[in-house]
matplotlib code that plots the C-alpha trace (Angstrom):
import matplotlib.pyplot as plt

x = [21.3, 21.9, 19.8, 21.2, 21.6, 22.6, 25.9, 28.3, 31.8, 34.5, 37.9, 40.9, 41.4, 38.1, 34.6, 32.1, 30.1, 26.8, 26.8, 24.3, 25.9, 25.2, 24.6, 27.3, 30.4, 32.3, 31.3, 32.1, 35.5, 36.3, 35.4, 37.6, 40.4, 40.5, 39.2, 36.2, 35.6, 32.2, 30.7, 27.3, 26.9, 23.8, 21.5, 22.3, 21.9, 24.8, 27.0, 30.6, 32.5, 36.3, 39.4, 40.3, 44.0, 44.1, 46.7, 48.9, 48.8, 49.8, 46.7, 46.3, 44.7, 41.1, 39.1, 39.2, 37.8, 34.4, 34.8, 38.4, 39.6, 43.2, 42.8, 41.9, 40.4, 42.9, 41.8, 38.4, 35.4, 31.7, 28.6, 25.1, 21.9, 21.9, 18.6, 20.0, 23.1, 20.9, 19.9, 23.4, 23.3, 26.4, 27.6, 31.2]
y = [95.0, 95.2, 97.1, 100.5, 102.0, 105.3, 105.3, 107.8, 107.6, 108.7, 109.3, 110.3, 114.0, 114.8, 115.5, 112.6, 112.6, 110.9, 108.4, 106.0, 102.7, 99.2, 97.1, 94.5, 93.2, 94.0, 97.7, 98.0, 96.4, 98.8, 101.8, 100.8, 99.4, 95.8, 93.0, 93.9, 94.1, 94.9, 95.8, 96.8, 99.5, 99.3, 101.1, 103.4, 100.5, 101.7, 99.3, 100.3, 98.8, 99.2, 97.6, 94.7, 95.1, 98.9, 99.2, 96.5, 98.3, 101.5, 103.4, 106.8, 106.9, 108.1, 108.1, 106.6, 103.1, 103.5, 100.2, 100.8, 104.3, 103.2, 102.1, 103.7, 102.9, 103.2, 104.3, 104.9, 103.5, 103.4, 103.9, 102.7, 101.8, 98.3, 97.5, 98.5, 96.3, 93.3, 93.2, 92.0, 88.6, 87.3, 88.1, 87.9]
z = [181.1, 184.8, 187.2, 188.0, 191.5, 193.0, 194.9, 196.4, 195.1, 197.6, 196.1, 198.1, 198.4, 196.7, 197.9, 197.6, 194.4, 193.5, 190.5, 188.9, 188.0, 187.0, 190.1, 189.3, 191.0, 187.8, 187.9, 191.6, 191.0, 188.2, 190.3, 193.3, 191.1, 192.2, 194.4, 196.5, 200.3, 201.5, 204.9, 206.1, 208.8, 210.9, 212.0, 209.1, 206.6, 204.5, 202.4, 202.1, 199.1, 198.8, 197.3, 199.6, 198.7, 198.8, 201.6, 200.1, 196.7, 198.6, 197.5, 199.0, 202.4, 202.0, 205.3, 208.8, 209.0, 210.7, 212.5, 213.7, 214.6, 214.3, 210.7, 207.4, 204.0, 201.2, 197.7, 196.3, 198.0, 197.4, 199.6, 198.8, 200.6, 202.0, 200.3, 196.9, 197.4, 198.2, 194.5, 193.6, 191.9, 193.7, 197.2, 198.3]

ax = plt.figure().add_subplot(projection="3d")
ax.plot(x, y, z, "-o")
ax.set_aspect("equal")
plt.show()
């Protein structure tokens, strides 16, 4: 069984909600609905995980991209502590 971690699930049009999930690429992919894209935001040490094809799939805009104010994140994305995400067995 995989190690479980606490995450924040951010779905379009809904308030963020906490969840406890398996720390696996497969679980993250299921939650965001496809291929994964990840980024770490320092100094907050937060890992953002989203669907890498969200815009091409025409998923609903969710939030402004924290790295580019002219861009947005499409579809559901996940937030977790950077230290927790380091426990992944495989990095993208």
